[in-house]
C-alpha positions as CSV (number, residue, x, y, z in Angstrom):
1,M,-174.2,-88.1,113.8
2,V,-176.1,-85.2,112.4
3,L,-174.4,-82.7,110.2
4,A,-176.1,-79.4,109.8
5,P,-174.2,-77.2,107.3
6,E,-174.7,-73.4,107.5
7,T,-176.0,-73.7,111.1
8,S,-174.8,-71.6,114.0
9,F,-173.6,-73.3,117.2
10,E,-176.6,-71.9,119.0
11,T,-179.0,-73.3,116.4
12,A,-177.3,-76.7,116.6
13,L,-177.7,-76.7,120.4
14,D,-181.4,-75.9,119.9
15,L,-181.7,-78.7,117.4
16,A,-180.0,-81.2,119.8
17,E,-182.3,-80.2,122.6
18,R,-185.4,-80.6,120.4
19,L,-184.2,-84.1,119.4
20,R,-183.5,-85.0,123.0
21,L,-187.0,-83.9,124.1
22,R,-188.7,-85.7,121.2
23,I,-187.0,-89.0,122.2
24,E,-187.7,-88.5,125.9
25,N,-191.4,-87.8,125.2
26,Y,-191.9,-90.5,122.6
27,D,-193.8,-93.6,123.7
28,F,-191.6,-96.6,122.6
29,R,-194.2,-98.9,124.2
30,I,-191.5,-100.7,126.2
31,G,-192.7,-99.8,129.6
32,Q,-189.9,-97.4,130.4
33,K,-188.7,-93.9,129.4
34,V,-185.9,-93.7,126.8
35,T,-183.4,-90.7,127.0
36,I,-180.4,-89.7,125.0
37,S,-177.4,-87.5,125.5
38,L,-176.0,-85.4,122.6
39,G,-172.7,-83.6,122.0
40,V,-172.6,-80.6,119.8
41,A,-169.5,-79.2,118.0
42,S,-169.0,-76.5,115.4
43,L,-166.4,-76.9,112.7
44,I,-163.4,-74.5,113.1
45,S,-160.8,-73.8,110.4
46,S,-158.1,-75.8,112.1
47,D,-160.3,-79.0,112.4
48,D,-159.8,-82.2,110.5
49,E,-162.3,-85.0,110.6
50,L,-160.8,-86.5,113.8
51,S,-160.5,-83.3,115.8
52,F,-164.1,-82.3,114.9
53,I,-165.5,-85.7,116.0
54,K,-163.4,-85.7,119.1
55,R,-164.8,-82.3,120.2
56,A,-168.4,-83.6,119.6
57,D,-167.5,-86.7,121.6
58,L,-166.2,-84.6,124.5
59,G,-169.5,-82.6,124.4
60,L,-171.4,-85.9,124.6
61,Y,-169.5,-87.0,127.7
62,K,-170.1,-83.6,129.2
63,A,-173.9,-84.0,128.5
64,K,-173.9,-87.4,130.1
65,K,-172.7,-85.9,133.4
């Protein structure tokens, strides 16, 4: 989990995409490509820890599709 305080949702999406691309393009020297999926969520005033993580998790499942 990456927490990025004072970061807009759009900037967090950009960060996630840059991380995804870095992993995809890195040579892990295992003979195959490695990819990742990431979910992004922005904290809202009604969130508690669980609801925030749940929304990020839902984003992750959406990204995997």
